[in-house]
N, C-alpha and C positions, 0 to 999 in steps of 0.2 A: 355881519349885520343880521338882526332878527327879522323874521317875516312879519308882515303887517297883521295886526290883530283883527279878529272877526268884527270887533266894534268899528275899527277904522274902515274896513271893507264895506260894512253896511252903510256907513256914512257916505262913502264914495259912491255907492250904488244910488243912494238917495240924491246926491248931487248931480249924478249923470242921468238920473231919471230912468234907470234900468232895473230889471228884476234879477239880473245875475251878471257876474263878471266871469267870462269864460277864461279858461287857461288852455294853452296849446296842449298840455299834457292830457287834458280831458278829451280833446278832439282826437289826438293821436291814439289814445286808448280806444276810443270808439272805432276808429278806422282799423286798428289792429285786432280788436276783439270786442264786438258790440256787447256780448254777454258780460264781460268784465266791466265795461262801462255801466251796464245796467245794475250790477251788484254794488258798484261803488257809488254812483251818482244818483241812482233812482231809489234803490233799496237802502242806501247808506250803510252797507255792511262793510266794516273795516277789513282791510287785507290781513290775512293770517300770517303770511310769511314775508320776510325781507330777504330777497335774493342777494347772492354775493356780489353780483355786478352792480346793483344799486347801492349796496352798503359801501363797497370800495370806491365807486365813482363819487358818491357824496362825500366820503371822508377825504379823498384826495383833492376835491374841490375846496374843502375847508382849509387844507394845508396851504394851498395857493392863495386863498383869500387872506389867511393870516400873514403870509409872506408880503403880499402887496399892501396890507394894512399896517405893516411894520410891527406885527405882534410876535413874530418869530424871526430869527436870523436864517440865512440861507443854509448854513451848516447844520441847523437843527431839524431841517425838513426830513432828512432820511431817518432820524430817530423816531419821528412821528409815524413815518411810513412803516417801519419795523413793528411798532406797537400795534398799528392797525392790522397788519398781516398776522401777527401773533393772535390778536383777538378773534379774527375769523377762523383761524386754524383751531383755536380752543373751542369755538362753537361748532367745529366740524362742518362748516359751510362748503358747498361743492360748486365748482364751475359747470360740471355736467353730472347731474344726479343719477343718470341712467347708465353711465359707462365710466367705471373707475379708471380704466387705462386712459381714456380720453381726458378725464378730469385731471389726472396727474400731468399729462402733457401740456394741457392748457395752463394749468397752474404754474408750472416751471417757466414757461415762456412769458406768461403775464407778469409774474413777479420780477423776472429778470429785466423786462422792458421798463417796468415802473421804477425799479431801483435805479436803472440807468438814467431815466428822465430826471429824477429828483437829485441825482448827483451831477447832472450836466445841463439842467435847464438854463436857457439863455433868458435872463431876466429882462423884461421889457423896460427900456430906458426912458420911460415917460411916467407921468402921474397917472396911475391906473386906479380907476374906481371899480369896486366889486359889488356884486349882488345888488344892483340898482333897480329899484321898483319902477315899472313903467306901465302905463295904460295905453291901449291902442283901440281906435274905433274902426270897425269893419262893418260896412253897411249901417244898419241901425243897432248893431250890437257892440259890446265892449269886451276887450281882453285885458288881463293883467298878467304880468310876468316879471322875472328877475334876470337881469343881464349878468352873466358870469363876470365879464371884465369889459370895460370901455375906456378908451383913452384917445387923446388928440395928438397926432404926430406932428413932426416939424413942417410938413407940407399942408397942414390945416385939415387933414382928413380925420373924421371921427371913426375910430375903429371899434367894431363890436367883435369880441373874441369869446368863443365857447370852448372850454377845455373838455376834451372827449377821451374816454378810456376805451372806446369801442374800436372795432376794426375800421380802418380808413375807408372813407367813402370815395367812390369813383363813378364816372359815367352818369347814368340816370339817377343813381342813388344820391348824388349831390343835390339834385333838384328836389327829390322826395324828402330827404332828411334835413334840407336847409330851410324848410318852411318856418320853423320857429324863429330862426335868426332873421329871416326876411320880415317876419311879423314885427320883431323888435326894431328893425330898420325903418319900417313904415311908421312905427311910433315916433322915431326920431324926426322924421319928415313932418309929422303932425305937430312936433314941438318947434318947428322952424329951421331944422338943419337941412340944407339943400341936398337933394338926392345924390348929386354928383360929388358930394363931399363925404359920402358914407362908404366905408368898406366893411364887409362882414366875412368872417372866416372862422374855421375851427383850428385848434391846436390839438393834434392827435398825440396824446402822451406816449403811447406805445411805439411811436415811430419817430424817426429823425430824417432830416433832408441832408443830402450830400451834393455839393455843387463843385464841378471841376471843368477845366477847359479841354475840349477835344482837340485832336490834331488839326481839324479843319478850322480851328480858332473859335468855334461856337461854344458857348457855355451849356452844360447839361446838368440838370438837377434830378436826382433820384430820391424816392421815398423808400425807406427800408425799416423793417422792424428792428428795434434797438437790440434785441437779444442776439441778432446775427447780421448786423449791418455791414461788417467788413466783407463778408462773403458776397455782398451785393456789388462791391466795387472791385472784385478780383481782377477783371479784365483791364480796367484802366491802371490799377496798381501794377500789374505785370508790365504794361506798356511803359509806364514811367520808370520802373526799375530797369527795364531793358535799355531805355534811352539814356540812363545814367551809368551804363557800362557794366551792369551785373550780368553774370552768365546764367544759363538756364538752371543749373543745379542750385546756385545760391538763391535765385529768384523763387524757385519752388520751396526751398527751405524757409525763406522769409515769409512767403505767402501762407504756408501751412501754420507757422507760428502766429501770424496775425489773425488768421481765421479762428484758430483754436482759442486764442485769448480775446477775440472780438475787440481788437485794439490795433492801432497802427503806431503806437508809441515807440516800438523798437526800431522803426524806420528812421532814416536821416531826416532832420528837420526840413530840409529843402523839399523832400517828397511829401512830408506831412502837410506842409504849407500849400501844396497844390490842391488840397481838398478843404472846402469850407463846409463845416458841419453846423447845423442849426436845428431848432425845433421844427417839427413838421406842420406847416400851415397849409391849409387848403381853402382858397377863396371861393365865395359863392357869388354868382352873377346877380347884380342888383340894378334893375332898370325899370322903366315904366311897364314893360311887357311882363316882367316877373311879378310886379306889384298887382297888375290887373288880374293875372291868372290866379294868384294866391287869394285875392279878395273874392273873386268869383267862386273858387273852390270852397273857401270857408263859409261863404254865405249859403251855398248849397248844402253843405254838411250840417250847419247849424239849423237850417230849415228842416232837414230830414230828422235830426234828433228831436227837435221840438214837436214835430208831428208824431213821432213814435211815443214820446213821453205823454202826449195828450191822449193818444189812442190807448196806451197801456192804462192810464188812469181810469179810462172808461170801461175797459174790457178785462184788465188784469191778465192779459194774455202774454205769458213769458216768451212764447215762440216768436214774438216780434223782434227779439234780441238774439235769437239763435243763429249762429253761423257755423256751418259744417267745418270741423277741423280737418285739415289735410296734413299729409306727412311733413310738408314744409313748415307747418305751424307748430309741430310737436316740441321743438326745442324751446320756443317761447313759452308754451304752456307749462312745460315741466321745470324750466329754469329761470324764467324772467317774470312770469305772472305771479302776483302776490296772493292768489287764491289757490286753495287746495283742490284736489280732484273731487272731493265731496261737495265743494261749493260750485264748481264749474260743470254744469251739465254737458256742455259742448265737448269738453276734453274727456269727461267720463264716458260719454257715448263713443268717442273715438277709440278709447282704450278697450272698451267692451267689444267694439267691432273688430279690433285687432286680435283680441283673445278668441273671438268667435271664428275668425279666419284661421287661426292656428288650429283650433279644434277641427274645423272643416278639412284641414289637410289630412287628418287621420281618420275621417269619417268612413272612407271607403277602403281603409287598409285591410288586407286579407287576414283573417284569423288563422293562426298557425297551430297545428296540433301539439307542437312542442313548447308552447308559451309557458306551460306550467310544469315542463319536464324536470326542472331543477328541484321540484319538491320531492321527486322520486329518489333523488340522491340523498335526501334526508330520511328516506324510509317512510314518507308520508303518502 
């Protein structure tokens, strides 16, 4: 589905009596890097680079959209994946621009996981709508967005699903990264869907879930990276093989083969059937408390942005948008941000500081008399 035209959005703003339609991506950009927001949304400077993570993520979303819109068959997805991978390799795009060894490791695991997903994706057995446009009111402001996938299940729940190619979210990161989907869920409630009939979740493409029954009778579910998921269930596999009469030597042989091949297909079917393998879904809590917190947070951020924009218009002071880059930010700056070092003053200053620090390491180095002694060996 195509994105809404500028003309449509302008008509919508007029209808809603607002001067702008916010997007969560703009808010997230501001929270991640205010200067990047400034370049994009205040100065309207287009991004210069398309990072590999954004390119691949967007392309894999499109494949799933085609699948659920019946534009391609399941078996054709992997061919499209290979074409996309070939394309970024020809463009020499990197997962880690500053470390070739790290880049190769990330690339190998990433592609292995993605290939496994598109060969084993559990298709949702519902009528799935994709890339659906939605508007949401927050305070006196309005947001616009596109829901990756939405469907109604057999129990009457409306499920919002976001396909993610990132590392899985756990703990506090679920709350932080889940704000966009929470926003979409709020939009559904404003359209009349009861809050207690909405479920929101991610499907992490690089991961799968494995569920099995423990000896105590309780079910256990593990999330594992697809490229090495069998190693994650080594212990229960060993237990089940032992319970089925295999000796230690045979068990070790079978486990080594399974882990090496990242598959349990060589095991007897009765053991394979003890494990239920599915896509990796992570649900996000959705209740009145999460709604209130998100509303309050967004209202505060939008107010802050508007105040900065107004002050910048009056003063032209770029320092309003400057945020000191720390070591933890450097991966984003070098690999995820769409602006170059020459565009981003924050990152440029960070790199200059790093270079200066390296120079300072040698500032007090003692001069040695033999520093140029090798010239004498040439008779100079």
